[in-house]
PDB file as gemmi writes it, atoms N, CA and C in Angstrom:
CRYST1    1.000    1.000    1.000  90.00  90.00  90.00 P 1                      
ATOM      1  N   UNK A   1      27.496   8.858  10.152  1.00  0.00           N  
ATOM      2  CA  UNK A   1      26.059   8.896  10.110  1.00  0.00           C  
ATOM      3  C   UNK A   1      25.577   8.129   8.864  1.00  0.00           C  
ATOM      4  N   UNK A   2      24.640   7.247   9.056  1.00  0.00           N  
ATOM      5  CA  UNK A   2      24.075   6.474   7.972  1.00  0.00           C  
ATOM      6  C   UNK A   2      22.580   6.779   7.861  1.00  0.00           C  
ATOM      7  N   UNK A   3      22.053   6.720   6.680  1.00  0.00           N  
ATOM      8  CA  UNK A   3      20.619   6.913   6.472  1.00  0.00           C  
ATOM      9  C   UNK A   3      20.010   5.566   6.089  1.00  0.00           C  
ATOM     10  N   UNK A   4      18.921   5.195   6.778  1.00  0.00           N  
ATOM     11  CA  UNK A   4      18.228   3.946   6.479  1.00  0.00           C  
ATOM     12  C   UNK A   4      16.728   4.193   6.697  1.00  0.00           C  
ATOM     13  N   UNK A   5      15.940   3.933   5.671  1.00  0.00           N  
ATOM     14  CA  UNK A   5      14.518   4.207   5.674  1.00  0.00           C  
ATOM     15  C   UNK A   5      14.355   5.691   6.052  1.00  0.00           C  
ATOM     16  N   UNK A   6      13.620   5.987   7.124  1.00  0.00           N  
ATOM     17  CA  UNK A   6      13.424   7.378   7.561  1.00  0.00           C  
ATOM     18  C   UNK A   6      14.284   7.709   8.787  1.00  0.00           C  
ATOM     19  N   UNK A   7      15.399   6.976   8.949  1.00  0.00           N  
ATOM     20  CA  UNK A   7      16.203   7.154  10.181  1.00  0.00           C  
ATOM     21  C   UNK A   7      17.628   7.511   9.832  1.00  0.00           C  
ATOM     22  N   UNK A   8      18.228   8.253  10.751  1.00  0.00           N  
ATOM     23  CA  UNK A   8      19.669   8.482  10.794  1.00  0.00           C  
ATOM     24  C   UNK A   8      20.233   7.506  11.816  1.00  0.00           C  
ATOM     25  N   UNK A   9      21.268   6.793  11.466  1.00  0.00           N  
ATOM     26  CA  UNK A   9      21.905   5.845  12.401  1.00  0.00           C  
ATOM     27  C   UNK A   9      23.350   6.275  12.628  1.00  0.00           C  
ATOM     28  N   UNK A  10      23.720   6.318  13.883  1.00  0.00           N  
ATOM     29  CA  UNK A  10      25.076   6.659  14.258  1.00  0.00           C  
ATOM     30  C   UNK A  10      25.673   5.524  15.089  1.00  0.00           C  
ATOM     31  N   UNK A  11      26.864   5.086  14.736  1.00  0.00           N  
ATOM     32  CA  UNK A  11      27.559   4.067  15.518  1.00  0.00           C  
ATOM     33  C   UNK A  11      28.670   4.734  16.369  1.00  0.00           C  
ATOM     34  N   UNK A  12      28.947   4.144  17.511  1.00  0.00           N  
ATOM     35  CA  UNK A  12      29.975   4.729  18.396  1.00  0.00           C  
ATOM     36  C   UNK A  12      30.534   3.600  19.229  1.00  0.00           C  
ATOM     37  N   UNK A  13      31.782   3.792  19.657  1.00  0.00           N  
ATOM     38  CA  UNK A  13      32.458   2.771  20.474  1.00  0.00           C  
ATOM     39  C   UNK A  13      32.458   3.157  21.919  1.00  0.00           C  
ATOM     40  N   UNK A  14      31.986   2.233  22.765  1.00  0.00           N  
ATOM     41  CA  UNK A  14      31.987   2.420  24.246  1.00  0.00           C  
ATOM     42  C   UNK A  14      32.875   1.324  24.816  1.00  0.00           C  
ATOM     43  N   UNK A  15      34.164   1.566  24.839  1.00  0.00           N  
ATOM     44  CA  UNK A  15      35.108   0.546  25.279  1.00  0.00           C  
ATOM     45  C   UNK A  15      35.740  -0.091  24.047  1.00  0.00           C  
ATOM     46  N   UNK A  16      36.805  -0.772  24.242  1.00  0.00           N  
ATOM     47  CA  UNK A  16      37.524  -1.398  23.136  1.00  0.00           C  
ATOM     48  C   UNK A  16      36.676  -2.477  22.480  1.00  0.00           C  
ATOM     49  N   UNK A  17      36.423  -2.312  21.171  1.00  0.00           N  
ATOM     50  CA  UNK A  17      35.646  -3.261  20.360  1.00  0.00           C  
ATOM     51  C   UNK A  17      34.255  -3.518  20.931  1.00  0.00           C  
ATOM     52  N   UNK A  18      33.660  -2.528  21.531  1.00  0.00           N  
ATOM     53  CA  UNK A  18      32.266  -2.605  22.008  1.00  0.00           C  
ATOM     54  C   UNK A  18      31.473  -1.504  21.317  1.00  0.00           C  
ATOM     55  N   UNK A  19      30.963  -1.835  20.139  1.00  0.00           N  
ATOM     56  CA  UNK A  19      30.287  -0.874  19.295  1.00  0.00           C  
ATOM     57  C   UNK A  19      28.784  -0.903  19.528  1.00  0.00           C  
ATOM     58  N   UNK A  20      28.197   0.278  19.579  1.00  0.00           N  
ATOM     59  CA  UNK A  20      26.784   0.442  19.796  1.00  0.00           C  
ATOM     60  C   UNK A  20      26.228   1.331  18.666  1.00  0.00           C  
ATOM     61  N   UNK A  21      24.937   1.492  18.611  1.00  0.00           N  
ATOM     62  CA  UNK A  21      24.332   2.409  17.623  1.00  0.00           C  
ATOM     63  C   UNK A  21      23.116   3.065  18.244  1.00  0.00           C  
ATOM     64  N   UNK A  22      22.781   4.227  17.704  1.00  0.00           N  
ATOM     65  CA  UNK A  22      21.542   4.877  18.031  1.00  0.00           C  
ATOM     66  C   UNK A  22      20.924   5.383  16.758  1.00  0.00           C  
ATOM     67  N   UNK A  23      19.619   5.545  16.770  1.00  0.00           N  
ATOM     68  CA  UNK A  23      18.937   6.033  15.587  1.00  0.00           C  
ATOM     69  C   UNK A  23      17.860   7.048  16.005  1.00  0.00           C  
ATOM     70  N   UNK A  24      17.541   7.932  15.040  1.00  0.00           N  
ATOM     71  CA  UNK A  24      16.482   8.922  15.255  1.00  0.00           C  
ATOM     72  C   UNK A  24      15.866   9.188  13.892  1.00  0.00           C  
ATOM     73  N   UNK A  25      14.664   9.789  13.918  1.00  0.00           N  
ATOM     74  CA  UNK A  25      14.000  10.142  12.670  1.00  0.00           C  
ATOM     75  C   UNK A  25      14.832  11.186  11.934  1.00  0.00           C  
ATOM     76  N   UNK A  26      14.860  11.099  10.596  1.00  0.00           N  
ATOM     77  CA  UNK A  26      15.524  12.131   9.819  1.00  0.00           C  
ATOM     78  C   UNK A  26      14.875  13.468  10.100  1.00  0.00           C  
ATOM     79  N   UNK A  27      13.548  13.495  10.184  1.00  0.00           N  
ATOM     80  CA  UNK A  27      12.820  14.700  10.566  1.00  0.00           C  
ATOM     81  C   UNK A  27      12.889  14.781  12.086  1.00  0.00           C  
ATOM     82  N   UNK A  28      13.809  15.529  12.620  1.00  0.00           N  
ATOM     83  CA  UNK A  28      14.036  15.562  14.057  1.00  0.00           C  
ATOM     84  C   UNK A  28      12.883  16.143  14.846  1.00  0.00           C  
ATOM     85  N   UNK A  29      11.930  16.760  14.148  1.00  0.00           N  
ATOM     86  CA  UNK A  29      10.749  17.283  14.854  1.00  0.00           C  
ATOM     87  C   UNK A  29       9.758  16.200  15.143  1.00  0.00           C  
ATOM     88  N   UNK A  30       9.937  15.008  14.559  1.00  0.00           N  
ATOM     89  CA  UNK A  30       9.091  13.838  14.789  1.00  0.00           C  
ATOM     90  C   UNK A  30       9.800  12.859  15.702  1.00  0.00           C  
ATOM     91  N   UNK A  31       9.350  12.691  16.926  1.00  0.00           N  
ATOM     92  CA  UNK A  31       9.980  11.719  17.837  1.00  0.00           C  
ATOM     93  C   UNK A  31       9.637  10.310  17.409  1.00  0.00           C  
ATOM     94  N   UNK A  32      10.410   9.380  17.886  1.00  0.00           N  
ATOM     95  CA  UNK A  32      10.120   7.960  17.715  1.00  0.00           C  
ATOM     96  C   UNK A  32       9.149   7.575  18.861  1.00  0.00           C  
ATOM     97  N   UNK A  33       8.062   6.889  18.511  1.00  0.00           N  
ATOM     98  CA  UNK A  33       7.104   6.481  19.491  1.00  0.00           C  
ATOM     99  C   UNK A  33       7.259   4.978  19.784  1.00  0.00           C  
ATOM    100  N   UNK A  34       7.460   4.599  21.058  1.00  0.00           N  
ATOM    101  CA  UNK A  34       7.511   3.234  21.485  1.00  0.00           C  
ATOM    102  C   UNK A  34       6.565   3.097  22.683  1.00  0.00           C  
ATOM    103  N   UNK A  35       5.548   2.301  22.550  1.00  0.00           N  
ATOM    104  CA  UNK A  35       4.572   2.085  23.612  1.00  0.00           C  
ATOM    105  C   UNK A  35       4.005   3.419  24.146  1.00  0.00           C  
ATOM    106  N   UNK A  36       3.766   4.368  23.221  1.00  0.00           N  
ATOM    107  CA  UNK A  36       3.181   5.681  23.618  1.00  0.00           C  
ATOM    108  C   UNK A  36       4.170   6.640  24.204  1.00  0.00           C  
ATOM    109  N   UNK A  37       5.458   6.291  24.241  1.00  0.00           N  
ATOM    110  CA  UNK A  37       6.469   7.181  24.819  1.00  0.00           C  
ATOM    111  C   UNK A  37       7.249   7.810  23.673  1.00  0.00           C  
ATOM    112  N   UNK A  38       7.391   9.155  23.693  1.00  0.00           N  
ATOM    113  CA  UNK A  38       8.139   9.850  22.677  1.00  0.00           C  
ATOM    114  C   UNK A  38       9.626   9.854  23.047  1.00  0.00           C  
ATOM    115  N   UNK A  39      10.458   9.454  22.081  1.00  0.00           N  
ATOM    116  CA  UNK A  39      11.886   9.431  22.264  1.00  0.00           C  
ATOM    117  C   UNK A  39      12.546  10.196  21.143  1.00  0.00           C  
ATOM    118  N   UNK A  40      13.545  11.036  21.468  1.00  0.00           N  
ATOM    119  CA  UNK A  40      14.293  11.757  20.477  1.00  0.00           C  
ATOM    120  C   UNK A  40      15.181  10.840  19.659  1.00  0.00           C  
ATOM    121  N   UNK A  41      15.848   9.921  20.352  1.00  0.00           N  
ATOM    122  CA  UNK A  41      16.647   8.898  19.689  1.00  0.00           C  
ATOM    123  C   UNK A  41      16.628   7.655  20.515  1.00  0.00           C  
ATOM    124  N   UNK A  42      16.927   6.529  19.866  1.00  0.00           N  
ATOM    125  CA  UNK A  42      16.905   5.252  20.534  1.00  0.00           C  
ATOM    126  C   UNK A  42      18.306   4.619  20.433  1.00  0.00           C  
ATOM    127  N   UNK A  43      18.814   4.172  21.550  1.00  0.00           N  
ATOM    128  CA  UNK A  43      20.122   3.488  21.557  1.00  0.00           C  
ATOM    129  C   UNK A  43      19.852   1.960  21.494  1.00  0.00           C  
ATOM    130  N   UNK A  44      20.538   1.338  20.548  1.00  0.00           N  
ATOM    131  CA  UNK A  44      20.438  -0.103  20.406  1.00  0.00           C  
ATOM    132  C   UNK A  44      21.369  -0.687  21.464  1.00  0.00           C  
ATOM    133  N   UNK A  45      20.863  -1.559  22.325  1.00  0.00           N  
ATOM    134  CA  UNK A  45      21.580  -1.967  23.507  1.00  0.00           C  
ATOM    135  C   UNK A  45      22.509  -3.161  23.383  1.00  0.00           C  
ATOM    136  N   UNK A  46      22.883  -3.541  22.175  1.00  0.00           N  
ATOM    137  CA  UNK A  46      23.775  -4.704  22.005  1.00  0.00           C  
ATOM    138  C   UNK A  46      25.184  -4.225  21.674  1.00  0.00           C  
ATOM    139  N   UNK A  47      26.167  -4.709  22.398  1.00  0.00           N  
ATOM    140  CA  UNK A  47      27.573  -4.379  22.101  1.00  0.00           C  
ATOM    141  C   UNK A  47      28.048  -5.320  21.001  1.00  0.00           C  
ATOM    142  N   UNK A  48      28.574  -4.733  19.934  1.00  0.00           N  
ATOM    143  CA  UNK A  48      29.021  -5.516  18.767  1.00  0.00           C  
ATOM    144  C   UNK A  48      30.545  -5.361  18.607  1.00  0.00           C  
ATOM    145  N   UNK A  49      31.197  -6.309  17.948  1.00  0.00           N  
ATOM    146  CA  UNK A  49      32.636  -6.236  17.800  1.00  0.00           C  
ATOM    147  C   UNK A  49      33.098  -5.218  16.764  1.00  0.00           C  
ATOM    148  N   UNK A  50      32.212  -4.801  15.870  1.00  0.00           N  
ATOM    149  CA  UNK A  50      32.602  -3.830  14.836  1.00  0.00           C  
ATOM    150  C   UNK A  50      31.494  -2.808  14.658  1.00  0.00           C  
ATOM    151  N   UNK A  51      31.854  -1.668  14.080  1.00  0.00           N  
ATOM    152  CA  UNK A  51      30.876  -0.638  13.733  1.00  0.00           C  
ATOM    153  C   UNK A  51      29.838  -1.150  12.762  1.00  0.00           C  
ATOM    154  N   UNK A  52      30.308  -1.931  11.791  1.00  0.00           N  
ATOM    155  CA  UNK A  52      29.391  -2.516  10.785  1.00  0.00           C  
ATOM    156  C   UNK A  52      28.349  -3.424  11.424  1.00  0.00           C  
ATOM    157  N   UNK A  53      28.772  -4.264  12.385  1.00  0.00           N  
ATOM    158  CA  UNK A  53      27.831  -5.157  13.062  1.00  0.00           C  
ATOM    159  C   UNK A  53      26.785  -4.349  13.864  1.00  0.00           C  
ATOM    160  N   UNK A  54      27.208  -3.276  14.493  1.00  0.00           N  
ATOM    161  CA  UNK A  54      26.256  -2.411  15.210  1.00  0.00           C  
ATOM    162  C   UNK A  54      25.287  -1.775  14.248  1.00  0.00           C  
ATOM    163  N   UNK A  55      25.747  -1.378  13.070  1.00  0.00           N  
ATOM    164  CA  UNK A  55      24.896  -0.825  12.044  1.00  0.00           C  
ATOM    165  C   UNK A  55      23.843  -1.811  11.593  1.00  0.00           C  
ATOM    166  N   UNK A  56      24.242  -3.067  11.372  1.00  0.00           N  
ATOM    167  CA  UNK A  56      23.299  -4.121  10.980  1.00  0.00           C  
ATOM    168  C   UNK A  56      22.220  -4.279  12.025  1.00  0.00           C  
ATOM    169  N   UNK A  57      22.573  -4.321  13.302  1.00  0.00           N  
ATOM    170  CA  UNK A  57      21.616  -4.455  14.384  1.00  0.00           C  
ATOM    171  C   UNK A  57      20.645  -3.285  14.391  1.00  0.00           C  
ATOM    172  N   UNK A  58      21.163  -2.050  14.246  1.00  0.00           N  
ATOM    173  CA  UNK A  58      20.324  -0.886  14.277  1.00  0.00           C  
ATOM    174  C   UNK A  58      19.366  -0.850  13.079  1.00  0.00           C  
ATOM    175  N   UNK A  59      19.816  -1.314  11.919  1.00  0.00           N  
ATOM    176  CA  UNK A  59      18.935  -1.335  10.743  1.00  0.00           C  
ATOM    177  C   UNK A  59      17.785  -2.313  10.959  1.00  0.00           C  
ATOM    178  N   UNK A  60      17.996  -3.369  11.700  1.00  0.00           N  
ATOM    179  CA  UNK A  60      16.938  -4.351  11.924  1.00  0.00           C  
ATOM    180  C   UNK A  60      15.905  -3.885  12.951  1.00  0.00           C  
ATOM    181  N   UNK A  61      16.318  -3.010  13.835  1.00  0.00           N  
ATOM    182  CA  UNK A  61      15.459  -2.609  14.937  1.00  0.00           C  
ATOM    183  C   UNK A  61      14.185  -1.870  14.489  1.00  0.00           C  
ATOM    184  N   UNK A  62      14.258  -0.836  13.613  1.00  0.00           N  
ATOM    185  CA  UNK A  62      13.032  -0.107  13.260  1.00  0.00           C  
ATOM    186  C   UNK A  62      12.017  -0.931  12.530  1.00  0.00           C  
ATOM    187  N   UNK A  63      12.385  -2.005  11.894  1.00  0.00           N  
ATOM    188  CA  UNK A  63      11.467  -2.823  11.133  1.00  0.00           C  
ATOM    189  C   UNK A  63      11.001  -4.039  11.931  1.00  0.00           C  
ATOM    190  N   UNK A  64      11.531  -4.246  13.107  1.00  0.00           N  
ATOM    191  CA  UNK A  64      11.159  -5.420  13.937  1.00  0.00           C  
ATOM    192  C   UNK A  64       9.787  -5.253  14.569  1.00  0.00           C  
TER     193      UNK A  64                                                      
END                                                                             
């Protein structure tokens, strides 16, 4: 689990060398709002070759 800004980021492997990430608010009582839809956590949909690469993608997502 990594902390970035106000988010917890978790990386996980779905298949050999196919790393993904998801993030959620540190304050779990506050959902993430995207286009008016409340989400508990968001999965970053890009498969990366390493956990570190998935973490870099996830860190870029909340500020994009």
